[in-house]
Backbone as CSV, one residue per row, in Angstrom:
resi,resn,N_x,N_y,N_z,CA_x,CA_y,CA_z,C_x,C_y,C_z
1,MET,0.890,-1.051,-0.119,0.024,0.082,0.052,0.904,1.194,-0.028
2,ASN,0.345,2.209,-0.884,1.488,3.382,-0.796,0.726,4.239,0.218
3,THR,1.777,4.964,0.746,0.886,5.801,1.422,1.729,7.303,1.367
4,ASP,2.571,7.312,0.477,3.175,8.452,0.150,2.408,9.697,-0.918
5,TYR,1.298,10.110,-0.198,0.402,11.117,-1.166,0.137,12.518,-0.184
6,THR,-0.218,13.403,-0.848,-0.396,14.361,-0.344,-2.094,14.499,-0.411
7,ASP,-2.354,14.998,0.653,-4.026,15.396,1.036,-4.300,16.400,1.042
8,ASN,-4.604,16.971,-0.184,-4.889,18.444,-0.111,-6.088,18.926,0.505
9,THR,-7.008,17.786,0.579,-8.465,18.300,1.366,-8.421,18.723,2.829
10,ASP,-7.076,18.035,3.747,-7.103,18.225,5.137,-6.251,19.644,5.013
11,PRO,-7.649,20.673,5.569,-6.828,21.986,5.691,-5.972,22.151,6.747
12,LYS,-5.620,21.570,7.739,-4.481,21.294,8.826,-3.107,20.896,7.919
13,LYS,-3.301,20.341,7.166,-2.152,19.868,6.355,-1.658,20.846,5.244
14,GLN,-2.636,21.967,5.022,-2.317,23.091,3.794,-1.686,24.299,4.728
15,GLY,-0.571,24.915,3.766,0.279,26.110,4.509,-0.939,27.433,3.636
16,LEU,-0.462,28.415,4.550,-1.431,29.703,3.812,-0.188,30.189,2.135
17,ILE,-0.908,30.468,1.489,-0.350,31.088,0.133,0.756,32.115,0.549
18,TYR,-0.237,33.385,1.294,0.427,34.461,1.588,0.829,34.444,2.899
19,GLU,1.353,33.706,3.961,1.511,33.646,5.788,1.588,34.740,6.062
20,ASP,2.751,35.555,5.520,3.262,36.889,6.093,2.139,38.000,5.921
21,LEU,1.444,38.061,4.596,0.636,39.016,4.612,-1.073,38.563,5.140
22,THR,-1.151,37.000,5.504,-2.460,36.846,6.147,-2.187,37.501,7.669
23,TYR,-1.024,37.263,7.979,-0.622,37.469,9.495,-1.154,38.996,9.921
24,LYS,-0.262,39.843,8.672,-0.653,41.097,8.896,-1.893,41.620,8.674
25,ILE,-2.628,41.052,7.836,-4.307,41.572,7.717,-5.325,41.010,8.974
26,ASN,-4.756,40.191,9.678,-5.553,39.575,10.911,-5.275,40.609,12.008
27,GLY,-3.651,40.983,11.823,-3.279,41.855,12.906,-4.125,43.220,12.710
28,VAL,-4.159,43.726,11.670,-4.819,44.897,11.387,-6.556,44.771,11.670
29,LEU,-6.927,44.128,11.056,-8.705,42.988,11.675,-8.577,43.515,12.688
30,PHE,-7.815,42.866,13.688,-8.024,42.767,15.082,-7.882,44.297,15.904
31,ASN,-6.922,45.180,15.518,-6.728,46.389,15.872,-7.784,47.178,15.449
32,THR,-8.686,46.772,14.382,-9.678,47.564,14.116,-10.672,47.315,14.859
33,HIS,-10.750,45.893,15.024,-12.094,45.807,16.254,-11.861,46.413,17.533
34,LYS,-10.681,45.954,17.986,-10.196,46.695,19.265,-10.325,48.064,19.790
35,GLU,-10.192,48.825,18.298,-10.364,50.392,18.384,-11.553,50.586,17.993
36,LEU,-12.622,50.064,17.688,-14.011,50.496,17.222,-15.125,49.461,18.554
37,GLY,-14.374,48.288,18.790,-15.159,47.786,19.276,-16.557,46.985,18.765
38,PRO,-17.341,46.014,19.377,-17.823,45.215,18.769,-19.209,45.884,17.923
39,TYR,-19.675,47.113,18.241,-20.974,47.706,17.725,-20.795,49.001,16.940
40,ALA,-19.836,48.850,15.810,-19.925,49.842,15.103,-20.307,49.394,13.821
41,ARG,-20.682,50.227,12.752,-20.712,50.164,11.294,-19.951,49.665,10.460
42,GLU,-20.284,48.784,9.551,-19.132,48.373,8.499,-18.502,49.177,7.639
43,LYS,-19.197,50.144,7.585,-18.457,51.549,7.020,-17.404,52.003,8.055
44,GLN,-17.622,52.030,9.189,-16.305,52.497,10.421,-15.371,51.169,10.199
45,TYR,-15.808,50.038,10.379,-14.564,49.307,10.265,-13.921,49.264,9.095
46,VAL,-14.686,49.138,7.788,-13.825,49.311,6.773,-13.062,50.851,6.618
47,ASP,-13.178,51.969,6.991,-12.718,52.977,7.070,-11.223,53.239,8.053
48,THR,-11.627,52.656,9.242,-10.502,52.371,10.099,-9.563,51.169,9.701
49,ALA,-9.696,50.051,8.871,-9.024,49.366,8.541,-8.074,49.976,7.494
50,VAL,-8.949,50.196,6.487,-8.074,51.003,5.253,-6.935,52.089,6.144
51,ARG,-6.895,52.746,6.940,-6.463,53.826,7.745,-5.262,53.141,8.095
52,ILE,-5.571,52.133,8.773,-4.408,51.378,9.695,-3.582,50.581,8.533
53,PHE,-4.000,50.235,7.530,-3.136,49.501,6.467,-2.425,50.597,5.937
54,THR,-3.092,51.687,5.595,-2.392,52.886,4.978,-0.784,53.414,5.689
55,GLU,-1.239,53.301,7.101,-0.470,53.577,8.159,0.567,52.649,8.153
56,LYS,0.336,51.521,7.715,1.305,50.373,8.102,2.278,50.396,6.390
57,GLY,1.794,51.361,5.548,2.330,51.052,4.261,1.861,50.412,3.441
58,MET,0.614,49.461,3.717,0.496,48.620,2.702,-0.364,48.939,1.897
59,GLY,-0.174,48.380,0.693,-1.184,48.868,-0.304,-2.564,48.284,0.004
60,VAL,-3.604,49.522,-0.476,-4.864,48.797,-0.021,-5.942,49.689,-0.850
61,GLU,-7.105,48.937,-1.277,-8.018,49.805,-2.333,-9.527,49.278,-1.755
62,LYS,-10.330,50.404,-1.647,-11.623,50.074,-1.135,-12.342,49.885,-2.215
63,GLU,-13.608,49.299,-1.945,-14.757,49.141,-2.804,-14.194,48.750,-4.145
64,LYS,-13.510,48.028,-4.425,-13.112,47.560,-5.378,-14.167,46.582,-6.529
65,ARG,-14.567,46.975,-7.676,-15.508,46.198,-8.284,-15.109,44.510,-8.951
66,ILE,-15.979,44.169,-8.625,-15.152,42.645,-9.424,-16.063,42.558,-11.108
67,GLY,-15.121,43.189,-12.083,-15.886,42.760,-13.469,-16.996,43.281,-13.527
68,ASP,-18.441,42.519,-14.239,-19.414,43.202,-14.387,-20.541,42.285,-13.969
69,SER,-19.856,41.773,-12.461,-20.567,40.668,-11.862,-21.507,41.851,-10.768
70,GLY,-21.214,42.720,-10.682,-21.817,43.770,-9.588,-21.572,43.517,-7.987
71,ASN,-20.476,42.811,-7.814,-20.180,42.545,-6.554,-19.016,43.391,-6.375
72,ILE,-18.766,43.717,-4.934,-17.911,44.860,-4.728,-17.211,44.368,-3.564
73,LEU,-15.684,44.372,-3.462,-15.304,43.783,-2.372,-14.674,44.753,-1.430
74,ASP,-14.921,44.851,-0.487,-14.838,45.910,0.647,-13.318,46.417,0.652
75,ILE,-12.468,45.746,0.870,-11.036,45.829,0.776,-10.115,45.003,0.202
76,VAL,-9.039,45.153,-0.649,-8.134,44.615,-1.040,-6.820,44.942,-0.753
77,VAL,-6.161,44.094,-0.225,-4.750,44.551,0.283,-3.789,43.979,-0.623
78,GLU,-2.874,44.633,-1.105,-1.580,44.093,-1.737,-1.799,43.593,-3.018
79,ASN,-3.056,43.844,-3.771,-3.597,43.191,-4.944,-3.453,41.599,-5.026
80,LYS,-3.546,41.029,-3.639,-3.467,39.966,-3.387,-4.474,39.343,-2.801
81,SER,-5.282,39.823,-1.821,-6.156,39.485,-0.709,-6.821,40.288,-0.599
82,CYS,-8.189,39.723,-0.538,-9.611,40.586,0.014,-9.910,40.362,1.664
83,ALA,-10.238,41.402,2.366,-10.810,41.430,3.804,-12.238,41.860,3.503
């Protein structure tokens, strides 16, 4: 029996694609929540997160449209990740 395989369906065995960026985004979003608390409006969270990303020198876009789908991402960070 061959046990030499990679199980790509197990999330515990998969690494993050942009590990460093993921941790930075989590830190910014944690600080945003810490600053505003649990009862702010979505716009306040987005504006505060964008400010913190900008202060950290990270590339950030706010309310980016996805093609003609009508969908809008709240935040795109470093042209790689959306939050």
